mmCIF file as Biopython writes it, N, C-alpha, C and O atoms, coordinates in Angstrom:
data_model
#
loop_
_atom_site.group_PDB
_atom_site.id
_atom_site.type_symbol
_atom_site.label_atom_id
_atom_site.label_alt_id
_atom_site.label_comp_id
_atom_site.label_asym_id
_atom_site.label_entity_id
_atom_site.label_seq_id
_atom_site.pdbx_PDB_ins_code
_atom_site.Cartn_x
_atom_site.Cartn_y
_atom_site.Cartn_z
_atom_site.occupancy
_atom_site.B_iso_or_equiv
_atom_site.auth_seq_id
_atom_site.auth_asym_id
_atom_site.pdbx_PDB_model_num
ATOM 1   N N  . MET A ? 1  ? 120.848 127.394 85.870 1.0 0.0 1  A 1 
ATOM 2   C CA . MET A ? 1  ? 120.438 128.338 84.852 1.0 0.0 1  A 1 
ATOM 3   C C  . MET A ? 1  ? 119.473 129.330 85.385 1.0 0.0 1  A 1 
ATOM 4   O O  . MET A ? 1  ? 118.543 128.972 86.108 1.0 0.0 1  A 1 
ATOM 5   N N  . SER A ? 2  ? 119.675 130.608 85.039 1.0 0.0 2  A 1 
ATOM 6   C CA . SER A ? 2  ? 118.793 131.676 85.537 1.0 0.0 2  A 1 
ATOM 7   C C  . SER A ? 2  ? 117.514 131.662 84.686 1.0 0.0 2  A 1 
ATOM 8   O O  . SER A ? 2  ? 117.448 131.012 83.642 1.0 0.0 2  A 1 
ATOM 9   N N  . GLY A ? 3  ? 116.511 132.393 85.160 1.0 0.0 3  A 1 
ATOM 10  C CA . GLY A ? 3  ? 115.368 132.609 84.419 1.0 0.0 3  A 1 
ATOM 11  C C  . GLY A ? 3  ? 115.590 133.288 83.099 1.0 0.0 3  A 1 
ATOM 12  O O  . GLY A ? 3  ? 114.985 132.952 82.080 1.0 0.0 3  A 1 
ATOM 13  N N  . ILE A ? 4  ? 116.474 134.252 83.149 1.0 0.0 4  A 1 
ATOM 14  C CA . ILE A ? 4  ? 116.852 134.961 81.919 1.0 0.0 4  A 1 
ATOM 15  C C  . ILE A ? 4  ? 117.474 134.002 80.887 1.0 0.0 4  A 1 
ATOM 16  O O  . ILE A ? 4  ? 117.117 134.046 79.710 1.0 0.0 4  A 1 
ATOM 17  N N  . GLN A ? 5  ? 118.382 133.156 81.318 1.0 0.0 5  A 1 
ATOM 18  C CA . GLN A ? 5  ? 119.036 132.200 80.421 1.0 0.0 5  A 1 
ATOM 19  C C  . GLN A ? 5  ? 117.966 131.279 79.832 1.0 0.0 5  A 1 
ATOM 20  O O  . GLN A ? 5  ? 117.972 130.980 78.637 1.0 0.0 5  A 1 
ATOM 21  N N  . LEU A ? 6  ? 117.068 130.844 80.678 1.0 0.0 6  A 1 
ATOM 22  C CA . LEU A ? 6  ? 115.997 129.933 80.218 1.0 0.0 6  A 1 
ATOM 23  C C  . LEU A ? 6  ? 115.130 130.652 79.198 1.0 0.0 6  A 1 
ATOM 24  O O  . LEU A ? 6  ? 114.752 130.046 78.196 1.0 0.0 6  A 1 
ATOM 25  N N  . GLY A ? 7  ? 114.798 131.924 79.415 1.0 0.0 7  A 1 
ATOM 26  C CA . GLY A ? 7  ? 114.019 132.638 78.453 1.0 0.0 7  A 1 
ATOM 27  C C  . GLY A ? 7  ? 114.752 132.769 77.114 1.0 0.0 7  A 1 
ATOM 28  O O  . GLY A ? 7  ? 114.151 132.633 76.049 1.0 0.0 7  A 1 
ATOM 29  N N  . ARG A ? 8  ? 115.990 133.020 77.185 1.0 0.0 8  A 1 
ATOM 30  C CA . ARG A ? 8  ? 116.807 133.094 75.950 1.0 0.0 8  A 1 
ATOM 31  C C  . ARG A ? 8  ? 116.737 131.805 75.154 1.0 0.0 8  A 1 
ATOM 32  O O  . ARG A ? 8  ? 116.537 131.802 73.940 1.0 0.0 8  A 1 
ATOM 33  N N  . ARG A ? 9  ? 116.909 130.709 75.881 1.0 0.0 9  A 1 
ATOM 34  C CA . ARG A ? 9  ? 116.865 129.404 75.199 1.0 0.0 9  A 1 
ATOM 35  C C  . ARG A ? 9  ? 115.492 129.226 74.600 1.0 0.0 9  A 1 
ATOM 36  O O  . ARG A ? 9  ? 115.352 128.749 73.473 1.0 0.0 9  A 1 
ATOM 37  N N  . TRP A ? 10 ? 114.429 129.625 75.388 1.0 0.0 10 A 1 
ATOM 38  C CA . TRP A ? 10 ? 113.074 129.468 74.999 1.0 0.0 10 A 1 
ATOM 39  C C  . TRP A ? 10 ? 112.835 130.200 73.631 1.0 0.0 10 A 1 
ATOM 40  O O  . TRP A ? 10 ? 112.264 129.647 72.692 1.0 0.0 10 A 1 
ATOM 41  N N  . TRP A ? 11 ? 113.319 131.499 73.587 1.0 0.0 11 A 1 
ATOM 42  C CA . TRP A ? 11 ? 113.063 132.292 72.380 1.0 0.0 11 A 1 
ATOM 43  C C  . TRP A ? 11 ? 113.904 131.845 71.229 1.0 0.0 11 A 1 
ATOM 44  O O  . TRP A ? 11 ? 113.448 131.836 70.086 1.0 0.0 11 A 1 
ATOM 45  N N  . SER A ? 12 ? 115.190 131.453 71.526 1.0 0.0 12 A 1 
ATOM 46  C CA . SER A ? 12 ? 116.081 131.027 70.466 1.0 0.0 12 A 1 
ATOM 47  C C  . SER A ? 12 ? 115.616 129.677 69.835 1.0 0.0 12 A 1 
ATOM 48  O O  . SER A ? 12 ? 115.982 129.340 68.709 1.0 0.0 12 A 1 
ATOM 49  N N  . ALA A ? 13 ? 114.803 128.932 70.607 1.0 0.0 13 A 1 
ATOM 50  C CA . ALA A ? 13 ? 114.253 127.671 70.058 1.0 0.0 13 A 1 
ATOM 51  C C  . ALA A ? 13 ? 113.030 127.955 69.157 1.0 0.0 13 A 1 
ATOM 52  O O  . ALA A ? 13 ? 112.465 127.048 68.546 1.0 0.0 13 A 1 
ATOM 53  N N  . GLY A ? 14 ? 112.639 129.259 69.097 1.0 0.0 14 A 1 
ATOM 54  C CA . GLY A ? 14 ? 111.550 129.620 68.184 1.0 0.0 14 A 1 
ATOM 55  C C  . GLY A ? 14 ? 110.188 129.831 68.847 1.0 0.0 14 A 1 
ATOM 56  O O  . GLY A ? 14 ? 109.167 130.012 68.183 1.0 0.0 14 A 1 
ATOM 57  N N  . SER A ? 15 ? 110.214 129.801 70.224 1.0 0.0 15 A 1 
ATOM 58  C CA . SER A ? 15 ? 108.952 130.111 70.899 1.0 0.0 15 A 1 
ATOM 59  C C  . SER A ? 15 ? 108.540 131.615 70.783 1.0 0.0 15 A 1 
ATOM 60  O O  . SER A ? 15 ? 109.283 132.555 71.066 1.0 0.0 15 A 1 
ATOM 61  N N  . GLY A ? 16 ? 107.332 131.710 70.356 1.0 0.0 16 A 1 
ATOM 62  C CA . GLY A ? 16 ? 106.843 133.141 70.291 1.0 0.0 16 A 1 
ATOM 63  C C  . GLY A ? 16 ? 105.914 133.485 71.496 1.0 0.0 16 A 1 
ATOM 64  O O  . GLY A ? 16 ? 105.263 134.529 71.507 1.0 0.0 16 A 1 
ATOM 65  N N  . LEU A ? 17 ? 105.876 132.626 72.452 1.0 0.0 17 A 1 
ATOM 66  C CA . LEU A ? 17 ? 105.003 132.893 73.607 1.0 0.0 17 A 1 
ATOM 67  C C  . LEU A ? 17 ? 105.632 133.971 74.517 1.0 0.0 17 A 1 
ATOM 68  O O  . LEU A ? 17 ? 106.834 133.941 74.783 1.0 0.0 17 A 1 
ATOM 69  N N  . PRO A ? 18 ? 104.837 134.880 74.967 1.0 0.0 18 A 1 
ATOM 70  C CA . PRO A ? 18 ? 105.343 135.912 75.886 1.0 0.0 18 A 1 
ATOM 71  C C  . PRO A ? 18 ? 105.723 135.352 77.227 1.0 0.0 18 A 1 
ATOM 72  O O  . PRO A ? 18 ? 105.088 134.387 77.650 1.0 0.0 18 A 1 
ATOM 73  N N  . VAL A ? 19 ? 106.721 135.879 77.949 1.0 0.0 19 A 1 
ATOM 74  C CA . VAL A ? 19 ? 107.177 135.449 79.182 1.0 0.0 19 A 1 
ATOM 75  C C  . VAL A ? 19 ? 107.104 136.591 80.229 1.0 0.0 19 A 1 
ATOM 76  O O  . VAL A ? 19 ? 107.531 137.724 80.002 1.0 0.0 19 A 1 
ATOM 77  N N  . ILE A ? 20 ? 106.554 136.219 81.346 1.0 0.0 20 A 1 
ATOM 78  C CA . ILE A ? 20 ? 106.514 137.171 82.511 1.0 0.0 20 A 1 
ATOM 79  C C  . ILE A ? 20 ? 107.510 136.683 83.507 1.0 0.0 20 A 1 
ATOM 80  O O  . ILE A ? 20 ? 107.458 135.528 83.930 1.0 0.0 20 A 1 
ATOM 81  N N  . PHE A ? 21 ? 108.432 137.555 83.897 1.0 0.0 21 A 1 
ATOM 82  C CA . PHE A ? 21 ? 109.395 137.146 84.955 1.0 0.0 21 A 1 
ATOM 83  C C  . PHE A ? 21 ? 108.846 137.595 86.352 1.0 0.0 21 A 1 
ATOM 84  O O  . PHE A ? 21 ? 108.375 138.723 86.504 1.0 0.0 21 A 1 
ATOM 85  N N  . ILE A ? 22 ? 108.912 136.770 87.267 1.0 0.0 22 A 1 
ATOM 86  C CA . ILE A ? 22 ? 108.627 137.079 88.654 1.0 0.0 22 A 1 
ATOM 87  C C  . ILE A ? 22 ? 109.774 136.779 89.559 1.0 0.0 22 A 1 
ATOM 88  O O  . ILE A ? 22 ? 110.217 135.632 89.610 1.0 0.0 22 A 1 
ATOM 89  N N  . THR A ? 23 ? 110.268 137.721 90.261 1.0 0.0 23 A 1 
ATOM 90  C CA . THR A ? 23 ? 111.474 137.565 91.031 1.0 0.0 23 A 1 
ATOM 91  C C  . THR A ? 23 ? 111.452 138.322 92.320 1.0 0.0 23 A 1 
ATOM 92  O O  . THR A ? 23 ? 110.696 139.282 92.472 1.0 0.0 23 A 1 
ATOM 93  N N  . ALA A ? 24 ? 112.257 137.909 93.236 1.0 0.0 24 A 1 
ATOM 94  C CA . ALA A ? 24 ? 112.541 138.655 94.468 1.0 0.0 24 A 1 
ATOM 95  C C  . ALA A ? 24 ? 113.775 139.522 94.291 1.0 0.0 24 A 1 
ATOM 96  O O  . ALA A ? 24 ? 114.147 140.208 95.243 1.0 0.0 24 A 1 
ATOM 97  N N  . ILE A ? 25 ? 114.408 139.539 93.189 1.0 0.0 25 A 1 
ATOM 98  C CA . ILE A ? 25 ? 115.615 140.328 92.934 1.0 0.0 25 A 1 
ATOM 99  C C  . ILE A ? 25 ? 115.162 141.683 92.455 1.0 0.0 25 A 1 
ATOM 100 O O  . ILE A ? 25 ? 114.526 141.809 91.408 1.0 0.0 25 A 1 
ATOM 101 N N  . ASP A ? 26 ? 115.508 142.730 93.258 1.0 0.0 26 A 1 
ATOM 102 C CA . ASP A ? 26 ? 115.147 144.096 92.936 1.0 0.0 26 A 1 
ATOM 103 C C  . ASP A ? 26 ? 116.450 144.758 92.499 1.0 0.0 26 A 1 
ATOM 104 O O  . ASP A ? 26 ? 117.091 145.481 93.261 1.0 0.0 26 A 1 
ATOM 105 N N  . ASP A ? 27 ? 116.816 144.488 91.258 1.0 0.0 27 A 1 
ATOM 106 C CA . ASP A ? 27 ? 118.047 144.987 90.732 1.0 0.0 27 A 1 
ATOM 107 C C  . ASP A ? 27 ? 117.761 145.519 89.234 1.0 0.0 27 A 1 
ATOM 108 O O  . ASP A ? 27 ? 117.365 144.775 88.336 1.0 0.0 27 A 1 
ATOM 109 N N  . ASP A ? 28 ? 118.005 146.871 89.079 1.0 0.0 28 A 1 
ATOM 110 C CA . ASP A ? 28 ? 117.708 147.472 87.830 1.0 0.0 28 A 1 
ATOM 111 C C  . ASP A ? 28 ? 118.492 146.819 86.659 1.0 0.0 28 A 1 
ATOM 112 O O  . ASP A ? 28 ? 117.970 146.722 85.549 1.0 0.0 28 A 1 
ATOM 113 N N  . ALA A ? 29 ? 119.702 146.387 86.903 1.0 0.0 29 A 1 
ATOM 114 C CA . ALA A ? 29 ? 120.516 145.810 85.851 1.0 0.0 29 A 1 
ATOM 115 C C  . ALA A ? 29 ? 119.927 144.454 85.352 1.0 0.0 29 A 1 
ATOM 116 O O  . ALA A ? 29 ? 119.861 144.166 84.157 1.0 0.0 29 A 1 
ATOM 117 N N  . VAL A ? 30 ? 119.487 143.608 86.412 1.0 0.0 30 A 1 
ATOM 118 C CA . VAL A ? 30 ? 118.844 142.358 86.112 1.0 0.0 30 A 1 
ATOM 119 C C  . VAL A ? 30 ? 117.542 142.586 85.328 1.0 0.0 30 A 1 
ATOM 120 O O  . VAL A ? 30 ? 117.251 141.889 84.356 1.0 0.0 30 A 1 
ATOM 121 N N  . GLU A ? 31 ? 116.777 143.575 85.779 1.0 0.0 31 A 1 
ATOM 122 C CA . GLU A ? 31 ? 115.486 143.905 85.071 1.0 0.0 31 A 1 
ATOM 123 C C  . GLU A ? 31 ? 115.770 144.320 83.628 1.0 0.0 31 A 1 
ATOM 124 O O  . GLU A ? 31 ? 115.095 143.860 82.707 1.0 0.0 31 A 1 
ATOM 125 N N  . ALA A ? 32 ? 116.716 145.144 83.436 1.0 0.0 32 A 1 
ATOM 126 C CA . ALA A ? 32 ? 117.126 145.625 82.068 1.0 0.0 32 A 1 
ATOM 127 C C  . ALA A ? 32 ? 117.565 144.414 81.208 1.0 0.0 32 A 1 
ATOM 128 O O  . ALA A ? 32 ? 117.214 144.328 80.032 1.0 0.0 32 A 1 
ATOM 129 N N  . GLU A ? 33 ? 118.311 143.512 81.787 1.0 0.0 33 A 1 
ATOM 130 C CA . GLU A ? 33 ? 118.838 142.319 81.040 1.0 0.0 33 A 1 
ATOM 131 C C  . GLU A ? 33 ? 117.604 141.451 80.695 1.0 0.0 33 A 1 
ATOM 132 O O  . GLU A ? 33 ? 117.533 140.941 79.577 1.0 0.0 33 A 1 
ATOM 133 N N  . ALA A ? 34 ? 116.692 141.276 81.555 1.0 0.0 34 A 1 
ATOM 134 C CA . ALA A ? 34 ? 115.448 140.489 81.291 1.0 0.0 34 A 1 
ATOM 135 C C  . ALA A ? 34 ? 114.641 141.164 80.160 1.0 0.0 34 A 1 
ATOM 136 O O  . ALA A ? 34 ? 114.218 140.489 79.222 1.0 0.0 34 A 1 
ATOM 137 N N  . ARG A ? 35 ? 114.439 142.427 80.242 1.0 0.0 35 A 1 
ATOM 138 C CA . ARG A ? 35 ? 113.658 143.124 79.215 1.0 0.0 35 A 1 
ATOM 139 C C  . ARG A ? 35 ? 114.441 143.080 77.864 1.0 0.0 35 A 1 
ATOM 140 O O  . ARG A ? 35 ? 113.790 142.894 76.836 1.0 0.0 35 A 1 
ATOM 141 N N  . GLU A ? 36 ? 115.736 143.233 77.803 1.0 0.0 36 A 1 
ATOM 142 C CA . GLU A ? 36 ? 116.503 143.142 76.611 1.0 0.0 36 A 1 
ATOM 143 C C  . GLU A ? 36 ? 116.407 141.707 76.037 1.0 0.0 36 A 1 
ATOM 144 O O  . GLU A ? 36 ? 116.394 141.505 74.822 1.0 0.0 36 A 1 
ATOM 145 N N  . ALA A ? 37 ? 116.342 140.748 76.932 1.0 0.0 37 A 1 
ATOM 146 C CA . ALA A ? 37 ? 116.222 139.367 76.442 1.0 0.0 37 A 1 
ATOM 147 C C  . ALA A ? 37 ? 114.871 139.039 75.828 1.0 0.0 37 A 1 
ATOM 148 O O  . ALA A ? 37 ? 114.719 138.078 75.074 1.0 0.0 37 A 1 
ATOM 149 N N  . GLY A ? 38 ? 113.841 139.914 76.195 1.0 0.0 38 A 1 
ATOM 150 C CA . GLY A ? 38 ? 112.533 139.795 75.535 1.0 0.0 38 A 1 
ATOM 151 C C  . GLY A ? 38 ? 111.382 139.566 76.456 1.0 0.0 38 A 1 
ATOM 152 O O  . GLY A ? 38 ? 110.290 139.267 75.972 1.0 0.0 38 A 1 
ATOM 153 N N  . CYS A ? 39 ? 111.540 139.683 77.757 1.0 0.0 39 A 1 
ATOM 154 C CA . CYS A ? 39 ? 110.432 139.390 78.687 1.0 0.0 39 A 1 
ATOM 155 C C  . CYS A ? 39 ? 109.330 140.509 78.446 1.0 0.0 39 A 1 
ATOM 156 O O  . CYS A ? 39 ? 109.635 141.646 78.087 1.0 0.0 39 A 1 
ATOM 157 N N  . LEU A ? 40 ? 108.098 140.117 78.658 1.0 0.0 40 A 1 
ATOM 158 C CA . LEU A ? 40 ? 106.995 140.974 78.528 1.0 0.0 40 A 1 
ATOM 159 C C  . LEU A ? 40 ? 106.753 141.814 79.742 1.0 0.0 40 A 1 
ATOM 160 O O  . LEU A ? 40 ? 106.406 142.992 79.652 1.0 0.0 40 A 1 
ATOM 161 N N  . ALA A ? 41 ? 106.943 141.186 80.895 1.0 0.0 41 A 1 
ATOM 162 C CA . ALA A ? 41 ? 106.746 141.880 82.195 1.0 0.0 41 A 1 
ATOM 163 C C  . ALA A ? 41 ? 107.709 141.326 83.196 1.0 0.0 41 A 1 
ATOM 164 O O  . ALA A ? 41 ? 108.079 140.153 83.163 1.0 0.0 41 A 1 
ATOM 165 N N  . TYR A ? 42 ? 108.128 142.244 84.137 1.0 0.0 42 A 1 
ATOM 166 C CA . TYR A ? 42 ? 109.112 141.891 85.175 1.0 0.0 42 A 1 
ATOM 167 C C  . TYR A ? 42 ? 108.459 142.279 86.469 1.0 0.0 42 A 1 
ATOM 168 O O  . TYR A ? 42 ? 108.356 143.472 86.755 1.0 0.0 42 A 1 
ATOM 169 N N  . LEU A ? 43 ? 108.024 141.362 87.247 1.0 0.0 43 A 1 
ATOM 170 C CA . LEU A ? 43 ? 107.359 141.692 88.492 1.0 0.0 43 A 1 
ATOM 171 C C  . LEU A ? 43 ? 108.244 141.388 89.668 1.0 0.0 43 A 1 
ATOM 172 O O  . LEU A ? 43 ? 108.849 140.317 89.708 1.0 0.0 43 A 1 
ATOM 173 N N  . HIS A ? 44 ? 108.346 142.272 90.619 1.0 0.0 44 A 1 
ATOM 174 C CA . HIS A ? 44 ? 109.163 142.142 91.880 1.0 0.0 44 A 1 
ATOM 175 C C  . HIS A ? 44 ? 108.195 141.635 92.896 1.0 0.0 44 A 1 
ATOM 176 O O  . HIS A ? 44 ? 107.073 142.134 92.991 1.0 0.0 44 A 1 
ATOM 177 N N  . LYS A ? 45 ? 108.621 140.603 93.699 1.0 0.0 45 A 1 
ATOM 178 C CA . LYS A ? 45 ? 107.867 140.126 94.812 1.0 0.0 45 A 1 
ATOM 179 C C  . LYS A ? 45 ? 108.107 141.063 95.963 1.0 0.0 45 A 1 
ATOM 180 O O  . LYS A ? 45 ? 109.225 141.568 96.063 1.0 0.0 45 A 1 
ATOM 181 N N  . PRO A ? 46 ? 107.206 141.335 96.810 1.0 0.0 46 A 1 
ATOM 182 C CA . PRO A ? 46 ? 105.762 141.029 96.626 1.0 0.0 46 A 1 
ATOM 183 C C  . PRO A ? 46 ? 105.154 142.041 95.677 1.0 0.0 46 A 1 
ATOM 184 O O  . PRO A ? 46 ? 105.596 143.189 95.634 1.0 0.0 46 A 1 
ATOM 185 N N  . PHE A ? 47 ? 104.159 141.643 94.925 1.0 0.0 47 A 1 
ATOM 186 C CA . PHE A ? 47 ? 103.453 142.524 94.024 1.0 0.0 47 A 1 
ATOM 187 C C  . PHE A ? 47 ? 101.972 142.431 94.225 1.0 0.0 47 A 1 
ATOM 188 O O  . PHE A ? 47 ? 101.453 141.466 94.787 1.0 0.0 47 A 1 
ATOM 189 N N  . GLU A ? 48 ? 101.300 143.455 93.756 1.0 0.0 48 A 1 
ATOM 190 C CA . GLU A ? 48 ? 99.804  143.430 93.898 1.0 0.0 48 A 1 
ATOM 191 C C  . GLU A ? 48 ? 99.207  142.499 92.783 1.0 0.0 48 A 1 
ATOM 192 O O  . GLU A ? 48 ? 99.712  142.426 91.663 1.0 0.0 48 A 1 
ATOM 193 N N  . ALA A ? 49 ? 98.160  141.832 93.147 1.0 0.0 49 A 1 
ATOM 194 C CA . ALA A ? 49 ? 97.549  140.887 92.213 1.0 0.0 49 A 1 
ATOM 195 C C  . ALA A ? 49 ? 97.125  141.580 90.938 1.0 0.0 49 A 1 
ATOM 196 O O  . ALA A ? 49 ? 97.173  140.959 89.876 1.0 0.0 49 A 1 
ATOM 197 N N  . LYS A ? 50 ? 96.708  142.845 90.986 1.0 0.0 50 A 1 
ATOM 198 C CA . LYS A ? 50 ? 96.311  143.551 89.741 1.0 0.0 50 A 1 
ATOM 199 C C  . LYS A ? 50 ? 97.467  143.696 88.773 1.0 0.0 50 A 1 
ATOM 200 O O  . LYS A ? 50 ? 97.264  143.755 87.560 1.0 0.0 50 A 1 
ATOM 201 N N  . LEU A ? 51 ? 98.679  143.753 89.304 1.0 0.0 51 A 1 
ATOM 202 C CA . LEU A ? 51 ? 99.813  143.831 88.359 1.0 0.0 51 A 1 
ATOM 203 C C  . LEU A ? 51 ? 99.993  142.471 87.595 1.0 0.0 51 A 1 
ATOM 204 O O  . LEU A ? 51 ? 100.194 142.460 86.380 1.0 0.0 51 A 1 
ATOM 205 N N  . LEU A ? 52 ? 99.918  141.376 88.310 1.0 0.0 52 A 1 
ATOM 206 C CA . LEU A ? 52 ? 99.989  140.074 87.594 1.0 0.0 52 A 1 
ATOM 207 C C  . LEU A ? 52 ? 98.828  139.906 86.639 1.0 0.0 52 A 1 
ATOM 208 O O  . LEU A ? 52 ? 99.034  139.455 85.512 1.0 0.0 52 A 1 
ATOM 209 N N  . LEU A ? 53 ? 97.638  140.243 87.033 1.0 0.0 53 A 1 
ATOM 210 C CA . LEU A ? 53 ? 96.462  140.108 86.189 1.0 0.0 53 A 1 
ATOM 211 C C  . LEU A ? 53 ? 96.693  140.966 84.904 1.0 0.0 53 A 1 
ATOM 212 O O  . LEU A ? 53 ? 96.381  140.521 83.800 1.0 0.0 53 A 1 
ATOM 213 N N  . SER A ? 54 ? 97.227  142.162 85.060 1.0 0.0 54 A 1 
ATOM 214 C CA . SER A ? 54 ? 97.492  143.064 83.964 1.0 0.0 54 A 1 
ATOM 215 C C  . SER A ? 54 ? 98.473  142.443 82.982 1.0 0.0 54 A 1 
ATOM 216 O O  . SER A ? 54 ? 98.287  142.470 81.765 1.0 0.0 54 A 1 
ATOM 217 N N  . ALA A ? 55 ? 99.546  141.871 83.576 1.0 0.0 55 A 1 
ATOM 218 C CA . ALA A ? 55 ? 100.611 141.326 82.778 1.0 0.0 55 A 1 
ATOM 219 C C  . ALA A ? 55 ? 100.097 140.078 81.996 1.0 0.0 55 A 1 
ATOM 220 O O  . ALA A ? 55 ? 100.436 139.868 80.831 1.0 0.0 55 A 1 
ATOM 221 N N  . VAL A ? 56 ? 99.291  139.290 82.671 1.0 0.0 56 A 1 
ATOM 222 C CA . VAL A ? 56 ? 98.674  138.081 82.015 1.0 0.0 56 A 1 
ATOM 223 C C  . VAL A ? 56 ? 97.708  138.563 80.900 1.0 0.0 56 A 1 
ATOM 224 O O  . VAL A ? 56 ? 97.668  137.978 79.817 1.0 0.0 56 A 1 
ATOM 225 N N  . GLY A ? 57 ? 96.970  139.581 81.165 1.0 0.0 57 A 1 
ATOM 226 C CA . GLY A ? 57 ? 96.089  140.023 80.129 1.0 0.0 57 A 1 
ATOM 227 C C  . GLY A ? 57 ? 96.822  140.587 78.915 1.0 0.0 57 A 1 
ATOM 228 O O  . GLY A ? 57 ? 96.398  140.404 77.774 1.0 0.0 57 A 1 
ATOM 229 N N  . TRP A ? 58 ? 97.947  141.286 79.188 1.0 0.0 58 A 1 
ATOM 230 C CA . TRP A ? 58 ? 98.790  141.831 78.105 1.0 0.0 58 A 1 
ATOM 231 C C  . TRP A ? 58 ? 99.426  140.609 77.389 1.0 0.0 58 A 1 
ATOM 232 O O  . TRP A ? 58 ? 99.472  140.582 76.159 1.0 0.0 58 A 1 
ATOM 233 N N  . ALA A ? 59 ? 99.900  139.630 78.125 1.0 0.0 59 A 1 
ATOM 234 C CA . ALA A ? 59 ? 100.511 138.451 77.418 1.0 0.0 59 A 1 
ATOM 235 C C  . ALA A ? 59 ? 99.572  137.761 76.552 1.0 0.0 59 A 1 
ATOM 236 O O  . ALA A ? 59 ? 99.937  137.337 75.455 1.0 0.0 59 A 1 
ATOM 237 N N  . MET A ? 60 ? 98.322  137.617 77.000 1.0 0.0 60 A 1 
ATOM 238 C CA . MET A ? 60 ? 97.327  136.944 76.193 1.0 0.0 60 A 1 
ATOM 239 C C  . MET A ? 60 ? 96.981  137.688 74.949 1.0 0.0 60 A 1 
ATOM 240 O O  . MET A ? 60 ? 96.650  137.083 73.930 1.0 0.0 60 A 1 
ATOM 241 N N  . SER A ? 61 ? 97.050  138.987 75.010 1.0 0.0 61 A 1 
ATOM 242 C CA . SER A ? 61 ? 96.779  139.783 73.817 1.0 0.0 61 A 1 
ATOM 243 C C  . SER A ? 61 ? 97.916  139.789 72.869 1.0 0.0 61 A 1 
ATOM 244 O O  . SER A ? 61 ? 97.730  140.064 71.684 1.0 0.0 61 A 1 
ATOM 245 N N  . GLU A ? 62 ? 99.113  139.490 73.350 1.0 0.0 62 A 1 
ATOM 246 C CA . GLU A ? 62 ? 100.301 139.451 72.528 1.0 0.0 62 A 1 
ATOM 247 C C  . GLU A ? 62 ? 100.520 138.084 71.886 1.0 0.0 62 A 1 
ATOM 248 O O  . GLU A ? 62 ? 101.201 137.997 70.864 1.0 0.0 62 A 1 
ATOM 249 N N  . ALA A ? 63 ? 99.970  137.025 72.449 1.0 0.0 63 A 1 
ATOM 250 C CA . ALA A ? 63 ? 100.267 135.643 72.041 1.0 0.0 63 A 1 
ATOM 251 C C  . ALA A ? 63 ? 99.512  135.347 70.704 1.0 0.0 63 A 1 
ATOM 252 O O  . ALA A ? 63 ? 99.613  134.243 70.169 1.0 0.0 63 A 1 
#
């Protein structure tokens, strides 16, 4: 199961918690699919710590 599939199951089960995807896959189509599925942030490895901290801060404000 991919992370996107897991996210879809998570949200369809009624979870309202925000999800941050972290991946080594640098593919615009995969990122678009993740965002359409409902992810809050999509980070490509390697990424700067400030990007993760920003995404976590945003997720906490959305939860």
